[in-house]
C-alpha positions as CSV (number, residue, x, y, z in Angstrom):
1,X,70.1,141.0,73.5
2,X,68.0,141.3,76.4
3,X,68.2,137.4,77.0
4,X,72.3,137.7,76.9
5,X,72.2,140.6,79.3
6,X,70.1,138.6,81.7
7,X,72.2,135.5,81.4
8,X,75.4,137.4,82.2
9,X,74.7,138.2,85.7
10,X,73.3,134.7,86.3
11,X,76.5,133.1,85.0
12,X,78.5,135.5,87.1
13,X,76.5,134.6,90.3
14,X,76.9,131.0,89.6
15,X,80.7,131.5,89.2
16,X,80.9,133.4,92.3
17,X,79.0,130.8,94.2
18,X,81.3,128.0,92.6
19,X,84.4,129.8,93.8
20,X,83.1,130.4,97.2
21,X,82.4,126.7,97.8
22,X,85.6,125.4,95.9
23,X,88.0,127.7,97.8
24,X,86.2,126.6,101.1
25,X,86.8,123.0,100.3
26,X,90.5,123.8,99.3
27,X,91.0,125.4,102.5
28,X,89.7,122.5,104.4
29,X,91.7,120.0,102.4
30,X,94.9,122.0,102.9
31,X,94.4,122.5,106.7
32,X,93.7,118.5,106.9
33,X,96.7,117.8,104.7
34,X,99.2,119.7,106.9
35,X,97.8,118.3,110.0
36,X,97.8,114.7,108.6
37,X,101.4,115.1,107.2
38,X,102.9,116.5,110.4
39,X,101.1,114.2,112.8
40,X,101.4,110.9,110.9
41,X,105.1,111.5,109.7
42,X,106.4,112.1,113.1
43,X,104.4,109.1,114.7
44,X,105.7,106.8,111.8
45,X,109.1,108.1,112.0
46,X,109.1,107.4,115.7
47,X,107.7,103.8,115.3
48,X,110.0,102.9,112.6
49,X,113.2,104.2,114.5
50,X,111.9,102.4,117.5
51,X,111.5,99.1,115.8
52,X,114.9,99.4,114.0
53,X,116.8,100.3,117.4
54,X,115.0,97.5,119.0
55,X,116.1,94.8,116.2
56,X,119.6,96.3,115.8
57,X,120.1,96.2,119.5
58,X,119.2,92.4,119.7
59,X,121.6,91.6,116.9
60,X,124.3,93.7,118.6
61,X,123.7,91.6,122.0
62,X,124.0,88.4,119.8
63,X,127.2,89.7,118.4
64,X,128.6,90.6,121.8
65,X,128.0,87.1,123.0
66,X,129.7,85.6,120.1
67,X,132.7,87.9,120.5
68,X,132.9,86.8,124.2
69,X,132.5,82.9,123.4
70,X,133.9,82.2,120.1
71,X,137.4,81.3,120.2
72,X,137.6,79.4,117.0
73,X,137.3,82.4,114.7
74,X,139.5,85.5,114.3
75,X,137.8,88.7,115.4
76,X,137.9,90.1,111.9
77,X,135.9,87.2,110.6
78,X,133.4,87.4,113.4
79,X,133.0,90.9,112.6
80,X,132.4,90.3,109.0
81,X,130.1,87.5,109.4
82,X,127.9,89.4,112.0
83,X,127.9,92.4,109.9
84,X,126.4,90.4,107.0
85,X,124.0,88.7,109.1
86,X,122.7,92.1,110.6
87,X,123.0,93.9,107.2
88,X,125.1,96.5,109.2
89,X,128.4,97.8,109.5
90,X,130.3,96.0,112.6
91,X,133.0,97.4,114.6
92,X,134.9,95.9,117.7
93,X,137.1,98.0,120.1
94,X,139.0,97.1,123.2
95,X,138.7,98.7,126.6
96,X,141.0,101.6,125.6
97,X,139.0,102.4,122.4
98,X,141.2,101.0,119.9
99,X,139.6,99.4,117.1
100,X,140.1,95.6,116.8
101,X,137.9,94.9,113.8
102,X,135.8,96.7,111.5
103,X,133.6,95.1,108.5
104,X,134.0,98.0,106.2
105,X,136.8,100.3,107.0
106,X,140.6,99.6,107.4
107,X,141.5,99.4,111.2
108,X,144.6,101.4,110.3
109,X,142.5,104.3,109.2
110,X,140.2,104.6,112.2
111,X,140.9,106.8,115.2
112,X,140.1,106.2,118.8
113,X,136.4,105.2,118.3
114,X,136.0,105.0,122.1
115,X,135.2,108.7,122.3
116,X,132.0,108.1,120.4
117,X,128.9,108.6,122.6
118,X,127.6,105.1,121.9
119,X,130.9,103.4,122.6
120,X,131.7,105.5,125.6
121,X,128.3,104.2,127.2
122,X,129.0,100.7,126.3
123,X,132.6,100.8,127.9
124,X,130.6,101.9,131.1
125,X,128.7,98.7,130.9
126,X,125.6,99.7,129.3
127,X,123.9,99.7,125.8
128,X,124.8,102.8,123.9
129,X,122.7,104.2,121.3
130,X,123.2,107.4,118.9
131,X,122.1,108.7,115.6
132,X,124.3,111.0,113.5
133,X,125.2,111.6,110.1
134,X,128.5,110.7,108.6
135,X,128.7,113.7,106.4
136,X,126.8,117.2,106.3
137,X,124.3,116.0,103.7
138,X,124.5,112.3,104.3
139,X,121.8,109.7,105.5
140,X,121.3,109.6,109.4
141,X,123.1,106.2,110.6
142,X,121.8,104.4,113.7
143,X,124.8,103.3,116.1
144,X,124.1,100.8,118.7
145,X,127.0,99.7,120.9
146,X,127.1,96.8,123.5
147,X,129.7,95.9,126.1
148,X,131.9,92.8,125.9
149,X,134.7,91.4,127.9
150,X,137.6,94.0,127.5
151,X,135.8,96.3,125.3
152,X,132.7,96.7,123.2
153,X,131.1,95.9,119.9
154,X,128.8,98.1,117.7
155,X,126.6,97.9,114.8
156,X,126.1,100.9,112.4
157,X,122.9,100.9,110.2
158,X,121.9,103.7,107.7
159,X,118.4,104.9,108.3
160,X,117.6,105.2,104.5
161,X,114.7,102.9,104.9
162,X,113.0,105.6,107.1
163,X,113.5,108.1,104.4
164,X,112.3,106.0,101.7
165,X,109.1,105.0,103.8
166,X,108.2,108.8,104.5
167,X,108.7,109.7,100.7
168,X,106.3,106.9,99.9
169,X,103.9,108.2,102.5
170,X,104.2,111.7,101.0
171,X,103.6,110.4,97.6
172,X,100.2,108.6,99.0
173,X,99.2,111.8,100.8
174,X,99.8,113.8,97.4
175,X,97.6,111.5,95.5
176,X,95.0,111.8,98.3
177,X,95.1,115.6,98.0
178,X,94.8,115.5,94.3
179,X,91.6,113.4,94.4
180,X,90.1,115.4,97.1
181,X,90.6,118.4,94.9
182,X,88.9,116.8,92.0
183,X,86.1,115.9,94.2
184,X,85.9,119.4,95.4
185,X,85.6,120.7,92.0
186,X,82.7,118.3,91.3
187,X,80.9,119.0,94.5
188,X,81.5,122.8,94.2
189,X,80.0,122.8,90.6
190,X,77.0,120.8,91.6
191,X,76.6,122.6,94.7
192,X,76.7,126.1,93.0
193,X,74.2,124.9,90.4
194,X,71.7,123.7,93.2
195,X,72.0,126.7,95.3
196,X,71.8,129.3,92.3
197,X,69.0,127.2,91.1
198,X,67.0,127.4,94.0
199,X,67.8,131.3,94.5
200,X,66.1,132.0,91.2
201,X,63.1,130.0,91.9
């Protein structure tokens, strides 16, 4: 009985030491995870969007050059072909904002696209870039418009790839957190044993 009574305070003391070490480790892991998630996500989102914008702008300029120079194909065919090459929706408008061709939507159903901010900028002779959602809960879409003679052209590219990449990064971070917590359990158990063993000696 005396041995059991003596062992109880020792086990409680070791458990208390373990909890202090473990909770301290978990606290540091949580702070590091939040900091890394916030900073890395923002950084990579910005990098990916910048790269996609740069690439889409280059493709839009080639699209515009073809619209200005290709006299052998109809504007509808040009828009469809360029959309396929770029992997994006292609739209062509005249100087009044009227849609002349669109690779995905019937021209008759489209309103005056010249009022869109990216097209408004392109009609002023500059490259227009805008990001917006097609619906309240839809994927953000990147729009890049470039001026052409007598109007402008535009590519629309859904930014689903950015969301997928961020989800993948969050999964990797989650696995890292789990591994860190397991390591914290082992370290806390070993540490509490060493600390309480020295305290008894």
